[in-house]
C-alpha positions as CSV (number, residue, x, y, z in Angstrom):
1,X,29.1,36.1,7.2
2,X,31.4,33.9,9.4
3,X,32.1,30.6,7.5
4,X,32.3,28.7,10.7
5,X,28.7,29.4,11.4
6,X,27.3,28.5,7.9
7,X,25.2,25.4,7.5
8,X,22.4,24.0,5.3
9,X,19.2,22.3,6.3
10,X,18.6,19.4,3.9
11,X,15.6,17.2,3.5
12,X,16.3,13.4,3.7
13,X,14.5,10.2,3.6
14,X,14.4,8.4,6.9
15,X,13.9,4.6,6.8
16,X,11.4,3.4,9.4
17,X,11.8,-0.1,10.7
18,X,9.7,-2.1,13.2
19,X,10.6,-4.9,15.5
20,X,8.2,-7.8,15.1
21,X,6.4,-8.3,18.4
22,X,3.1,-10.1,19.1
23,X,1.3,-6.8,19.2
24,X,2.8,-5.6,15.9
25,X,2.0,-8.9,14.2
26,X,-1.6,-8.8,15.4
27,X,-2.1,-5.2,14.3
28,X,-0.5,-5.9,10.9
29,X,-2.7,-9.1,10.4
30,X,-5.8,-7.1,11.3
31,X,-4.9,-4.3,8.8
32,X,-4.3,-6.8,6.0
33,X,-7.5,-8.8,6.8
34,X,-9.5,-5.5,6.7
35,X,-8.0,-4.9,3.2
36,X,-9.1,-8.4,2.1
37,X,-12.6,-7.8,3.5
38,X,-12.8,-4.5,1.7
39,X,-11.7,-6.0,-1.6
40,X,-14.3,-8.8,-1.2
41,X,-16.9,-6.2,-0.6
42,X,-15.8,-4.3,-3.7
43,X,-16.1,-7.4,-5.8
44,X,-19.5,-8.2,-4.4
45,X,-20.7,-4.7,-5.2
46,X,-19.3,-4.9,-8.7
47,X,-21.1,-8.2,-9.3
48,X,-24.4,-6.8,-8.1
49,X,-23.9,-3.7,-10.4
50,X,-23.1,-6.0,-13.3
51,X,-26.2,-8.1,-12.8
52,X,-28.4,-5.0,-12.5
53,X,-26.9,-3.3,-15.6
54,X,-27.1,-6.4,-17.7
55,X,-30.8,-6.9,-16.7
56,X,-31.4,-3.2,-17.5
57,X,-29.7,-3.6,-20.9
58,X,-31.8,-6.7,-21.7
59,X,-35.0,-4.8,-20.9
60,X,-34.1,-2.0,-23.2
61,X,-33.3,-4.1,-26.2
62,X,-35.8,-3.6,-29.0
63,X,-34.1,-5.8,-31.5
64,X,-32.1,-8.6,-29.8
65,X,-30.3,-9.4,-33.0
66,X,-28.8,-5.9,-33.3
67,X,-25.0,-6.3,-33.5
68,X,-24.5,-2.8,-31.9
69,X,-26.4,-3.9,-28.8
70,X,-24.5,-7.2,-28.6
71,X,-21.2,-5.3,-28.9
72,X,-22.2,-2.8,-26.2
73,X,-23.1,-5.6,-23.8
74,X,-19.9,-7.4,-24.7
75,X,-17.8,-4.3,-24.0
76,X,-19.5,-3.7,-20.7
77,X,-18.9,-7.4,-19.7
78,X,-15.2,-7.0,-20.7
79,X,-14.8,-3.9,-18.5
80,X,-16.5,-5.6,-15.5
81,X,-14.3,-8.7,-15.9
82,X,-11.2,-6.6,-16.1
83,X,-12.1,-4.8,-12.9
84,X,-12.9,-8.1,-11.2
85,X,-9.4,-9.4,-12.3
86,X,-7.8,-6.3,-10.8
87,X,-9.6,-6.7,-7.5
88,X,-8.7,-10.4,-7.4
89,X,-5.1,-9.7,-8.2
90,X,-4.9,-7.1,-5.4
91,X,-6.6,-9.5,-3.0
92,X,-4.1,-12.2,-3.8
93,X,-1.2,-9.7,-3.2
94,X,-2.7,-8.8,0.2
95,X,-3.2,-12.5,1.0
96,X,0.4,-13.2,0.2
97,X,1.5,-10.3,2.5
98,X,-0.7,-11.8,5.3
99,X,1.0,-15.1,4.9
100,X,4.4,-13.5,5.0
101,X,3.5,-11.6,8.2
102,X,2.5,-14.9,9.8
103,X,5.9,-16.4,9.0
104,X,7.9,-13.6,10.5
105,X,10.0,-14.4,13.6
106,X,9.7,-12.4,16.8
107,X,12.3,-9.6,17.2
108,X,13.0,-9.6,13.5
109,X,13.3,-6.1,11.9
110,X,11.0,-5.2,9.0
111,X,10.8,-2.1,6.9
112,X,7.7,0.0,7.5
113,X,8.5,2.6,4.8
114,X,10.0,6.1,4.5
115,X,9.3,9.4,6.1
116,X,10.9,12.7,5.4
117,X,13.1,14.5,7.8
118,X,15.6,17.3,7.9
119,X,19.3,17.4,8.9
120,X,21.8,20.1,9.4
121,X,24.9,19.9,7.3
122,X,28.0,21.9,8.0
123,X,31.4,22.2,6.4
124,X,33.4,19.0,7.0
125,X,30.3,16.8,7.5
126,X,30.1,13.4,5.7
127,X,27.0,14.0,3.6
128,X,26.6,10.3,2.8
129,X,26.5,9.3,6.5
130,X,24.2,12.2,7.3
131,X,21.7,11.0,4.6
132,X,21.7,7.4,5.9
133,X,19.4,7.3,8.9
134,X,17.0,4.8,10.3
135,X,14.4,4.8,13.1
136,X,13.6,1.5,14.8
137,X,10.2,1.2,16.4
138,X,9.0,-1.4,18.9
139,X,5.2,-1.3,19.2
140,X,5.2,2.3,17.9
141,X,7.8,3.6,20.3
142,X,11.2,4.8,19.1
143,X,13.7,2.3,20.3
144,X,16.7,3.4,18.4
145,X,17.9,6.0,15.9
146,X,20.7,4.7,13.7
147,X,22.9,7.1,11.8
148,X,24.1,10.6,12.2
149,X,21.6,13.2,13.3
């Protein structure tokens, strides 16, 4: 095999960034508001289930003074309250993200996450520079590729 023609194909993480535009901001706010609405719906469903289950448990109680029944109802209530807390915590996180999006300046660059890509590496290449790559999007369109392809 000719060493001048040898190369490796490596997988690398590609950082995706977006330029804040009115369209990007509106879409991001809509996504976050949808998440908030879904969490509100989950909480409402949980509360409805809780009321239904507690009513059902009360109907089935033969001896209301039975400590095992009281413990079972208490455990159920604790589980429901824990789940409600998780939903509210997630809702608060999303609400904070929504507020942060509203404060972003136009043309500011924000990270959108990572995608995987491949690069060809040959003898003499700077591996560190090859692994550092970014894609900049403006309203979903690639505006710039930063780094060595």
